[in-house]
Structures are given as structure tokens and as C-alpha cells.
LORO-661017 format. One record per residue (C-alpha): residue number from 0; chain; residue in one letter; x, y, z. Coordinates in steps of 0.05 Angstrom, whole numbers. Example, Ala and Ser with C-alpha at 12.3 -4.5 7.8 and 13.67 -1.06 7.14 Angstrom:
BEGIN
+-----+----+----+--------+--------+--------+
!   i ! ch ! aa !      u !      v !      w !
+-----+----+----+--------+--------+--------+
!   0 !  A !  A !    246 !    -90 !    156 !
!   1 !  A !  S !    273 !    -21 !    143 !
+-----+----+----+--------+--------+--------+
REM end
This chain:
BEGIN
+-----+----+----+--------+--------+--------+
!   i ! ch ! aa !      u !      v !      w !
+-----+----+----+--------+--------+--------+
!   0 !  A !  X !    -94 !     99 !    436 !
!   1 !  A !  X !    -52 !    143 !    480 !
!   2 !  A !  X !     19 !    127 !    502 !
!   3 !  A !  X !     42 !    145 !    571 !
!   4 !  A !  X !    109 !    174 !    588 !
!   5 !  A !  X !    147 !    172 !    654 !
!   6 !  A !  X !    169 !    234 !    688 !
!   7 !  A !  X !    231 !    226 !    731 !
!   8 !  A !  X !    252 !    271 !    788 !
!   9 !  A !  X !    324 !    294 !    793 !
!  10 !  A !  X !    365 !    306 !    855 !
!  11 !  A !  X !    381 !    380 !    869 !
!  12 !  A !  X !    444 !    391 !    909 !
!  13 !  A !  X !    465 !    461 !    926 !
!  14 !  A !  X !    536 !    474 !    950 !
!  15 !  A !  X !    555 !    537 !    989 !
!  16 !  A !  X !    623 !    567 !    972 !
!  17 !  A !  X !    674 !    571 !   1028 !
!  18 !  A !  X !    686 !    641 !   1052 !
!  19 !  A !  X !    751 !    672 !   1030 !
!  20 !  A !  X !    760 !    704 !   1099 !
!  21 !  A !  X !    795 !    663 !   1152 !
!  22 !  A !  X !    756 !    642 !   1213 !
!  23 !  A !  X !    689 !    639 !   1178 !
!  24 !  A !  X !    646 !    582 !   1203 !
!  25 !  A !  X !    647 !    521 !   1159 !
!  26 !  A !  X !    577 !    512 !   1128 !
!  27 !  A !  X !    539 !    449 !   1143 !
!  28 !  A !  X !    539 !    396 !   1089 !
!  29 !  A !  X !    478 !    404 !   1045 !
!  30 !  A !  X !    425 !    351 !   1054 !
!  31 !  A !  X !    397 !    321 !    990 !
!  32 !  A !  X !    322 !    317 !    988 !
!  33 !  A !  X !    296 !    247 !    976 !
!  34 !  A !  X !    269 !    239 !    905 !
!  35 !  A !  X !    200 !    211 !    897 !
!  36 !  A !  X !    198 !    139 !    874 !
!  37 !  A !  X !    194 !    132 !    798 !
!  38 !  A !  X !    136 !     97 !    767 !
!  39 !  A !  X !    151 !     27 !    740 !
!  40 !  A !  X !    164 !     29 !    666 !
!  41 !  A !  X !    115 !    -10 !    623 !
!  42 !  A !  X !    139 !    -72 !    587 !
!  43 !  A !  X !    164 !    -63 !    516 !
!  44 !  A !  X !    109 !    -71 !    463 !
!  45 !  A !  X !    104 !   -143 !    439 !
!  46 !  A !  X !     53 !   -197 !    422 !
!  47 !  A !  X !     46 !   -210 !    496 !
!  48 !  A !  X !     16 !   -144 !    516 !
!  49 !  A !  X !    -27 !   -123 !    457 !
!  50 !  A !  X !    -87 !   -125 !    503 !
!  51 !  A !  X !    -57 !    -66 !    541 !
!  52 !  A !  X !    -93 !     -2 !    521 !
!  53 !  A !  X !    -26 !     34 !    522 !
!  54 !  A !  X !      1 !    -10 !    466 !
!  55 !  A !  X !    -21 !     -3 !    393 !
!  56 !  A !  X !    -11 !    -69 !    356 !
!  57 !  A !  X !    -19 !    -74 !    281 !
!  58 !  A !  X !    -13 !   -139 !    242 !
!  59 !  A !  X !    -13 !   -151 !    167 !
!  60 !  A !  X !    -31 !   -214 !    129 !
!  61 !  A !  X !     -9 !   -220 !     56 !
!  62 !  A !  X !    -44 !   -260 !      3 !
!  63 !  A !  X !     -1 !   -314 !    -29 !
!  64 !  A !  X !     47 !   -260 !    -52 !
!  65 !  A !  X !    108 !   -243 !    -10 !
!  66 !  A !  X !    117 !   -181 !     33 !
!  67 !  A !  X !    174 !   -156 !    -10 !
!  68 !  A !  X !    138 !   -162 !    -77 !
!  69 !  A !  X !    162 !    -91 !    -93 !
!  70 !  A !  X !     90 !    -74 !   -108 !
!  71 !  A !  X !     23 !    -88 !    -75 !
!  72 !  A !  X !     40 !   -123 !     -9 !
!  73 !  A !  X !    102 !    -81 !      1 !
!  74 !  A !  X !     62 !    -16 !     -6 !
!  75 !  A !  X !     12 !    -39 !     46 !
!  76 !  A !  X !     67 !    -60 !     93 !
!  77 !  A !  X !    100 !      8 !     86 !
!  78 !  A !  X !     35 !     39 !    110 !
!  79 !  A !  X !     38 !     -6 !    172 !
!  80 !  A !  X !    110 !     12 !    183 !
!  81 !  A !  X !     91 !     85 !    180 !
!  82 !  A !  X !     47 !     71 !    240 !
!  83 !  A !  X !    107 !     43 !    277 !
!  84 !  A !  X !    147 !    107 !    262 !
!  85 !  A !  X !     92 !    159 !    274 !
!  86 !  A !  X !     46 !    125 !    324 !
!  87 !  A !  X !     95 !     80 !    361 !
!  88 !  A !  X !     57 !     18 !    341 !
!  89 !  A !  X !     83 !    -53 !    348 !
!  90 !  A !  X !     79 !    -84 !    279 !
!  91 !  A !  X !     85 !   -154 !    250 !
!  92 !  A !  X !     66 !   -191 !    186 !
!  93 !  A !  X !     49 !   -261 !    164 !
!  94 !  A !  X !     60 !   -285 !     92 !
!  95 !  A !  X !      6 !   -332 !     68 !
!  96 !  A !  X !     32 !   -392 !     30 !
!  97 !  A !  X !    -35 !   -425 !     16 !
!  98 !  A !  X !   -104 !   -394 !      8 !
!  99 !  A !  X !   -134 !   -444 !     57 !
! 100 !  A !  X !    -93 !   -410 !    112 !
! 101 !  A !  X !   -125 !   -341 !    107 !
! 102 !  A !  X !   -169 !   -348 !    169 !
! 103 !  A !  X !   -115 !   -383 !    209 !
! 104 !  A !  X !    -64 !   -329 !    194 !
! 105 !  A !  X !   -113 !   -274 !    213 !
! 106 !  A !  X !   -127 !   -312 !    277 !
! 107 !  A !  X !    -53 !   -309 !    296 !
! 108 !  A !  X !    -62 !   -235 !    307 !
! 109 !  A !  X !   -135 !   -235 !    331 !
! 110 !  A !  X !   -120 !   -284 !    387 !
! 111 !  A !  X !    -65 !   -238 !    411 !
! 112 !  A !  X !   -114 !   -180 !    416 !
! 113 !  A !  X !    -82 !   -138 !    361 !
! 114 !  A !  X !   -117 !    -70 !    352 !
! 115 !  A !  X !   -115 !    -69 !    276 !
! 116 !  A !  X !   -107 !   -125 !    226 !
! 117 !  A !  X !    -92 !   -109 !    153 !
! 118 !  A !  X !   -108 !   -162 !    101 !
! 119 !  A !  X !    -81 !   -151 !     31 !
! 120 !  A !  X !   -118 !   -171 !    -32 !
! 121 !  A !  X !   -187 !   -184 !    -61 !
! 122 !  A !  X !   -183 !   -259 !    -48 !
! 123 !  A !  X !   -179 !   -248 !     27 !
! 124 !  A !  X !   -246 !   -211 !     30 !
! 125 !  A !  X !   -290 !   -268 !     55 !
! 126 !  A !  X !   -241 !   -291 !    108 !
! 127 !  A !  X !   -231 !   -220 !    132 !
! 128 !  A !  X !   -305 !   -207 !    143 !
! 129 !  A !  X !   -315 !   -275 !    176 !
! 130 !  A !  X !   -259 !   -262 !    225 !
! 131 !  A !  X !   -282 !   -191 !    238 !
! 132 !  A !  X !   -350 !   -218 !    260 !
! 133 !  A !  X !   -314 !   -263 !    311 !
! 134 !  A !  X !   -272 !   -205 !    337 !
! 135 !  A !  X !   -315 !   -142 !    339 !
! 136 !  A !  X !   -265 !   -104 !    382 !
! 137 !  A !  X !   -211 !   -108 !    329 !
! 138 !  A !  X !   -211 !    -61 !    268 !
! 139 !  A !  X !   -197 !    -95 !    201 !
! 140 !  A !  X !   -171 !    -61 !    139 !
! 141 !  A !  X !   -183 !   -101 !     75 !
! 142 !  A !  X !   -141 !    -75 !     18 !
! 143 !  A !  X !   -179 !    -82 !    -48 !
! 144 !  A !  X !   -238 !   -113 !    -12 !
! 145 !  A !  X !   -306 !    -83 !    -29 !
! 146 !  A !  X !   -352 !    -83 !     31 !
! 147 !  A !  X !   -422 !   -103 !      9 !
! 148 !  A !  X !   -483 !    -95 !     52 !
! 149 !  A !  X !   -508 !   -160 !     82 !
! 150 !  A !  X !   -583 !   -172 !     84 !
! 151 !  A !  X !   -618 !   -211 !    139 !
! 152 !  A !  X !   -693 !   -212 !    124 !
! 153 !  A !  X !   -718 !   -141 !    121 !
! 154 !  A !  X !   -657 !   -113 !    158 !
! 155 !  A !  X !   -591 !    -94 !    125 !
! 156 !  A !  X !   -528 !    -91 !    166 !
! 157 !  A !  X !   -454 !    -79 !    152 !
! 158 !  A !  X !   -395 !   -105 !    191 !
! 159 !  A !  X !   -376 !    -41 !    226 !
! 160 !  A !  X !   -305 !    -60 !    243 !
! 161 !  A !  X !   -283 !    -73 !    171 !
! 162 !  A !  X !   -260 !    -18 !    123 !
! 163 !  A !  X !   -249 !    -38 !     51 !
! 164 !  A !  X !   -192 !      4 !     22 !
! 165 !  A !  X !   -210 !     14 !    -52 !
! 166 !  A !  X !   -181 !     52 !   -110 !
! 167 !  A !  X !   -205 !     75 !   -179 !
! 168 !  A !  X !   -154 !     32 !   -216 !
! 169 !  A !  X !   -189 !     45 !   -282 !
! 170 !  A !  X !   -170 !    119 !   -277 !
! 171 !  A !  X !    -97 !    104 !   -263 !
! 172 !  A !  X !    -98 !     54 !   -321 !
! 173 !  A !  X !   -130 !    106 !   -366 !
! 174 !  A !  X !    -74 !    155 !   -353 !
! 175 !  A !  X !    -22 !    101 !   -365 !
! 176 !  A !  X !    -55 !     82 !   -431 !
! 177 !  A !  X !    -59 !    154 !   -454 !
! 178 !  A !  X !     15 !    163 !   -440 !
! 179 !  A !  X !     33 !     97 !   -475 !
! 180 !  A !  X !     -6 !    115 !   -537 !
! 181 !  A !  X !     27 !    183 !   -542 !
! 182 !  A !  X !     97 !    155 !   -532 !
! 183 !  A !  X !     90 !     96 !   -579 !
! 184 !  A !  X !    122 !    101 !   -647 !
! 185 !  A !  X !     99 !     33 !   -673 !
! 186 !  A !  X !     26 !     41 !   -657 !
! 187 !  A !  X !     27 !    -23 !   -616 !
! 188 !  A !  X !     27 !    -26 !   -540 !
! 189 !  A !  X !     18 !    -83 !   -490 !
! 190 !  A !  X !     -6 !   -101 !   -420 !
! 191 !  A !  X !     21 !   -161 !   -382 !
! 192 !  A !  X !    -28 !   -175 !   -326 !
! 193 !  A !  X !    -45 !   -218 !   -266 !
! 194 !  A !  X !   -109 !   -258 !   -266 !
! 195 !  A !  X !   -176 !   -232 !   -289 !
! 196 !  A !  X !   -206 !   -263 !   -226 !
! 197 !  A !  X !   -186 !   -200 !   -189 !
! 198 !  A !  X !   -229 !   -139 !   -206 !
! 199 !  A !  X !   -174 !    -87 !   -195 !
! 200 !  A !  X !   -131 !   -122 !   -247 !
! 201 !  A !  X !   -189 !   -120 !   -296 !
! 202 !  A !  X !   -200 !    -46 !   -280 !
! 203 !  A !  X !   -127 !    -30 !   -294 !
! 204 !  A !  X !   -130 !    -67 !   -361 !
! 205 !  A !  X !   -196 !    -37 !   -383 !
! 206 !  A !  X !   -173 !     33 !   -363 !
! 207 !  A !  X !   -107 !     24 !   -399 !
! 208 !  A !  X !   -140 !      4 !   -463 !
! 209 !  A !  X !   -192 !     60 !   -459 !
! 210 !  A !  X !   -139 !    112 !   -446 !
! 211 !  A !  X !    -98 !     89 !   -505 !
! 212 !  A !  X !   -159 !     90 !   -552 !
! 213 !  A !  X !   -177 !    160 !   -526 !
! 214 !  A !  X !   -111 !    183 !   -557 !
! 215 !  A !  X !   -110 !    137 !   -617 !
! 216 !  A !  X !   -173 !     99 !   -635 !
! 217 !  A !  X !   -134 !     55 !   -683 !
! 218 !  A !  X !    -79 !     34 !   -635 !
! 219 !  A !  X !    -61 !    -40 !   -633 !
! 220 !  A !  X !    -69 !    -69 !   -563 !
! 221 !  A !  X !    -39 !   -134 !   -538 !
! 222 !  A !  X !    -67 !   -149 !   -469 !
! 223 !  A !  X !    -52 !   -216 !   -436 !
! 224 !  A !  X !    -78 !   -243 !   -369 !
! 225 !  A !  X !    -39 !   -297 !   -332 !
! 226 !  A !  X !    -74 !   -363 !   -346 !
! 227 !  A !  X !    -63 !   -391 !   -276 !
! 228 !  A !  X !   -104 !   -386 !   -212 !
! 229 !  A !  X !    -97 !   -339 !   -153 !
! 230 !  A !  X !    -40 !   -381 !   -124 !
! 231 !  A !  X !      7 !   -368 !   -182 !
! 232 !  A !  X !    -18 !   -309 !   -223 !
! 233 !  A !  X !     20 !   -256 !   -184 !
! 234 !  A !  X !     84 !   -294 !   -168 !
! 235 !  A !  X !    107 !   -316 !   -237 !
! 236 !  A !  X !    161 !   -268 !   -263 !
! 237 !  A !  X !    184 !   -319 !   -314 !
! 238 !  A !  X !    116 !   -319 !   -348 !
! 239 !  A !  X !    115 !   -243 !   -344 !
! 240 !  A !  X !    182 !   -238 !   -379 !
! 241 !  A !  X !    164 !   -288 !   -433 !
! 242 !  A !  X !     97 !   -255 !   -447 !
! 243 !  A !  X !    130 !   -186 !   -449 !
! 244 !  A !  X !    181 !   -210 !   -500 !
! 245 !  A !  X !    127 !   -240 !   -543 !
! 246 !  A !  X !     91 !   -173 !   -545 !
! 247 !  A !  X !    156 !   -136 !   -563 !
! 248 !  A !  X !    168 !   -187 !   -619 !
! 249 !  A !  X !     99 !   -167 !   -645 !
! 250 !  A !  X !    119 !    -94 !   -647 !
! 251 !  A !  X !     99 !    -67 !   -578 !
! 252 !  A !  X !    144 !    -10 !   -557 !
! 253 !  A !  X !    108 !      6 !   -491 !
! 254 !  A !  X !     91 !    -49 !   -441 !
! 255 !  A !  X !     48 !    -41 !   -379 !
! 256 !  A !  X !     64 !    -93 !   -325 !
! 257 !  A !  X !      7 !   -101 !   -275 !
! 258 !  A !  X !     11 !   -163 !   -233 !
! 259 !  A !  X !     58 !   -164 !   -173 !
! 260 !  A !  X !    121 !   -204 !   -186 !
! 261 !  A !  X !     92 !   -228 !   -252 !
! 262 !  A !  X !     87 !   -156 !   -276 !
! 263 !  A !  X !    157 !   -142 !   -248 !
! 264 !  A !  X !    184 !   -197 !   -292 !
! 265 !  A !  X !    153 !   -162 !   -352 !
! 266 !  A !  X !    185 !    -96 !   -334 !
! 267 !  A !  X !    254 !   -126 !   -324 !
! 268 !  A !  X !    249 !   -161 !   -392 !
! 269 !  A !  X !    231 !    -95 !   -426 !
! 270 !  A !  X !    292 !    -63 !   -395 !
! 271 !  A !  X !    336 !   -108 !   -438 !
! 272 !  A !  X !    305 !    -82 !   -503 !
! 273 !  A !  X !    331 !    -14 !   -526 !
! 274 !  A !  X !    278 !     35 !   -548 !
! 275 !  A !  X !    220 !      3 !   -511 !
! 276 !  A !  X !    185 !     37 !   -452 !
! 277 !  A !  X !    154 !      2 !   -392 !
! 278 !  A !  X !    102 !     26 !   -342 !
! 279 !  A !  X !     97 !     -2 !   -271 !
! 280 !  A !  X !     37 !     -9 !   -225 !
! 281 !  A !  X !     11 !      1 !   -154 !
! 282 !  A !  X !     70 !     41 !   -127 !
! 283 !  A !  X !    125 !     83 !   -157 !
! 284 !  A !  X !    166 !     24 !   -181 !
! 285 !  A !  X !    225 !     68 !   -197 !
! 286 !  A !  X !    239 !     61 !   -122 !
! 287 !  A !  X !    226 !    -14 !   -117 !
! 288 !  A !  X !    249 !    -45 !   -183 !
! 289 !  A !  X !    315 !    -12 !   -201 !
! 290 !  A !  X !    327 !    -66 !   -254 !
! 291 !  A !  X !    272 !    -32 !   -295 !
! 292 !  A !  X !    305 !     37 !   -295 !
! 293 !  A !  X !    327 !     32 !   -368 !
! 294 !  A !  X !    254 !     30 !   -391 !
! 295 !  A !  X !    210 !     54 !   -332 !
! 296 !  A !  X !    177 !    117 !   -355 !
! 297 !  A !  X !    125 !    119 !   -299 !
! 298 !  A !  X !     79 !     76 !   -257 !
! 299 !  A !  X !      3 !     74 !   -251 !
! 300 !  A !  X !     -1 !     84 !   -176 !
! 301 !  A !  X !    -52 !     65 !   -124 !
! 302 !  A !  X !    -31 !    105 !    -63 !
! 303 !  A !  X !    -37 !     44 !    -17 !
! 304 !  A !  X !     14 !     66 !     35 !
! 305 !  A !  X !    -21 !    130 !     57 !
! 306 !  A !  X !    -89 !     96 !     51 !
! 307 !  A !  X !    -68 !     41 !    100 !
! 308 !  A !  X !    -35 !     90 !    147 !
! 309 !  A !  X !    -94 !    138 !    148 !
! 310 !  A !  X !   -141 !     81 !    167 !
! 311 !  A !  X !    -95 !     58 !    222 !
! 312 !  A !  X !    -92 !    129 !    248 !
! 313 !  A !  X !   -168 !    134 !    247 !
! 314 !  A !  X !   -172 !     69 !    287 !
! 315 !  A !  X !   -121 !     95 !    337 !
! 316 !  A !  X !   -162 !    159 !    346 !
! 317 !  A !  X !   -227 !    120 !    356 !
! 318 !  A !  X !   -255 !    144 !    289 !
! 319 !  A !  X !   -251 !     81 !    247 !
! 320 !  A !  X !   -296 !     86 !    185 !
! 321 !  A !  X !   -329 !     19 !    171 !
! 322 !  A !  X !   -353 !      5 !    100 !
! 323 !  A !  X !   -315 !     27 !     38 !
! 324 !  A !  X !   -258 !     78 !     41 !
! 325 !  A !  X !   -232 !    105 !    -24 !
! 326 !  A !  X !   -159 !    121 !    -35 !
! 327 !  A !  X !   -128 !    159 !    -92 !
! 328 !  A !  X !    -89 !    142 !   -155 !
! 329 !  A !  X !    -42 !    177 !   -203 !
! 330 !  A !  X !     19 !    171 !   -247 !
! 331 !  A !  X !     88 !    170 !   -215 !
! 332 !  A !  X !    141 !    220 !   -236 !
! 333 !  A !  X !    177 !    208 !   -301 !
! 334 !  A !  X !    245 !    209 !   -265 !
! 335 !  A !  X !    302 !    201 !   -315 !
! 336 !  A !  X !    252 !    203 !   -373 !
! 337 !  A !  X !    224 !    272 !   -356 !
! 338 !  A !  X !    262 !    305 !   -414 !
! 339 !  A !  X !    239 !    249 !   -461 !
! 340 !  A !  X !    165 !    265 !   -450 !
! 341 !  A !  X !    146 !    324 !   -495 !
! 342 !  A !  X !    111 !    382 !   -462 !
! 343 !  A !  X !     49 !    372 !   -505 !
! 344 !  A !  X !     43 !    301 !   -477 !
! 345 !  A !  X !     48 !    328 !   -406 !
! 346 !  A !  X !     -4 !    380 !   -422 !
! 347 !  A !  X !    -51 !    328 !   -451 !
! 348 !  A !  X !    -43 !    284 !   -389 !
! 349 !  A !  X !    -59 !    343 !   -344 !
! 350 !  A !  X !   -122 !    356 !   -386 !
! 351 !  A !  X !   -143 !    283 !   -381 !
! 352 !  A !  X !   -130 !    280 !   -306 !
! 353 !  A !  X !   -175 !    341 !   -296 !
! 354 !  A !  X !   -228 !    309 !   -340 !
! 355 !  A !  X !   -227 !    244 !   -300 !
! 356 !  A !  X !   -233 !    283 !   -235 !
! 357 !  A !  X !   -292 !    326 !   -257 !
! 358 !  A !  X !   -327 !    270 !   -294 !
! 359 !  A !  X !   -323 !    300 !   -363 !
! 360 !  A !  X !   -280 !    241 !   -385 !
! 361 !  A !  X !   -304 !    170 !   -370 !
! 362 !  A !  X !   -261 !    108 !   -371 !
! 363 !  A !  X !   -323 !     67 !   -390 !
! 364 !  A !  X !   -305 !     15 !   -337 !
! 365 !  A !  X !   -365 !    -18 !   -305 !
! 366 !  A !  X !   -414 !     15 !   -353 !
+-----+----+----+--------+--------+--------+
REM end
């Protein structure tokens, strides 16, 4: 969507210098040419003019997690905010408090003729597709929402205005597990996780365990899913902290926290135990959870921010790719722990990363 800019004319007034010689005729006063009338400036971008083709409006709807979860929702929102900075978009978000409000919250943006609506989380998949069918002129980005083909008799169709932003979480988990196994001195490592109702969480966990066993087949793994439902599994830092401490009491000296604010609680608990490492998830949590700095060796990242921004940019250019769009993953920098990670460990991680990319190493997830 193109933005238009006003061009303003300026007055040009030329002044003739008075002659230094006496008796010279006084020049006539210059006459200023009338400037052409300026075009009327468009109204500032807001909810009220999203239907204007000159205004790019992008809305984001969270799952039951909050926008500042320092992980998943926040990473998606930063991608939307990048559209504000680089594309001049008008941006707004709605935090979902109850799962029954998914469709209503999406509708708050759809009814205002937003151009792009981002919905965050696996659980919002059904509501996203249903609303996209109602509003075919709006592009929808479903983070962690696999877009399956729908069959109607002998014909198969896909909702063309929905792009599911997906990531190979098992590969990021595998790298995190391989690092954890190499850094562990006790031979016991742990994962504190959100609910197993969410496939990406399962993928992180399975990848983490496979990566650890790739390094040490005899490693002791303590992996714990949150026992609650979708409404609480990612917003329970107290449970995350308690579960993390239990794992440490059982000898774990590396803990992977993968579960929004629940996982953050695990990281912060680890930070209070000297000699124990922690690994974050989704984004580089060194930047978002400073309380974890004493233990945070790295994070298993899903590059959500650039994935969201790239899809918004594609929509803005009229090149929106419906179906499934795959983002990338990787380990965050080691930051203050760079000198603590031996070179042979770094070399092994580079070897594993190359193997995951070319397919010579398999995580085993989904097989």
C-alpha cells in the first residue's frame, strides 16, 4: 500500500539592490507570485480510516498470554511494531483474557477494515480461519498455526488470505539439548514446559531430549509439562519456579524453560542457584528477562519478529503467500557466557547445525 506525500510550493521573492549612484531610479517593489493551493493533508492514521487505501492498519490478537510476556507474544508484537517503523503502519493489539473471546477480538479489527490481522498461538487457529472466511479482503497471519487443506467433496481448497507462520522448533530444541548435555557436569538436565496440548511445545521438548541424547545417550532427563489447560499453562511463573527448583534438587545443572511466563519463572529460579545454567526460548531472552542473566547461557530461538514483519511486508506489496510460511530457528548468542563455552563445544554445535540443515542429522520428531 503506497503512502502519498504532499509537495508544497514556496514563495520566491527577489529583491533588487539599490544603486550606489545618486539619482538612480528607485526600482519597483517586487511582486510575489501567488503560490498554488496546497493539497489538503490526509487525516492521521487511526481506527477510523483503515478503509483508506493510503493507510496500512495492522492489528494483533494475543492468546490468553499478555503482550509483554517477554517471549512469544512480545516477539510477534515487535514484528508488528517494525511495520510501524518501516512501513508507516498504524498498529494496535488486543490481549485475550478468555479463549471464548478469540473471534470477538479478531472482529474488533476486522470490522474496522484492518489490512492485516496477526493472531498469536496454536489455540487461535480455528477462530483465525473462520474469521478469514468472513473477511476475504483482509490478510491473516496465524503464528504457530498450521494451515491444512480443506476438502469439499472432490475439490480441495485453502483459505487464501491466511498464512500460518511455522517454525522447526524441534531443531532449535535439538541444538539447546546438545549444548545442555555438553555443559552439564552432573549428567542430569531438565525442561520446564507449557502444555503438551500445543505441538510447538512438544516439538521443543522432543528436540531438546534428542539433542541431549545425541551427545550423551545415558544422560538423565527431567522433562515436565504444566498440568493445567491452555488458559493457565503459559502464565504460571510460580509453578515454573517450583518445578525448576525440584529438578535442581534432583541434580539438574542445566534447565530449559519453554512456556511463556511459566518458563520465565523457571529461568528466574535457576538464576538464584549458583553453578546452574538456564536456556530460554522463542526469542533471545537475554534481552527480555534480565533477571535470568546469572544463568542464561543461550535461548532456543524462533525468529518470530522477522517472520511476522516479512509477511506484513508481503501483504503490503500485494504478494501475500497463503498457506504455510516457514520461519527460521537458531541459538541466541552466549553473551556473558561466551568464554565459559569451550571451543570444542562451539565446534560441535556448528557441526550439528550443519547436519540439521542438510538433513544428515534428524531430530526424530514426528517420525
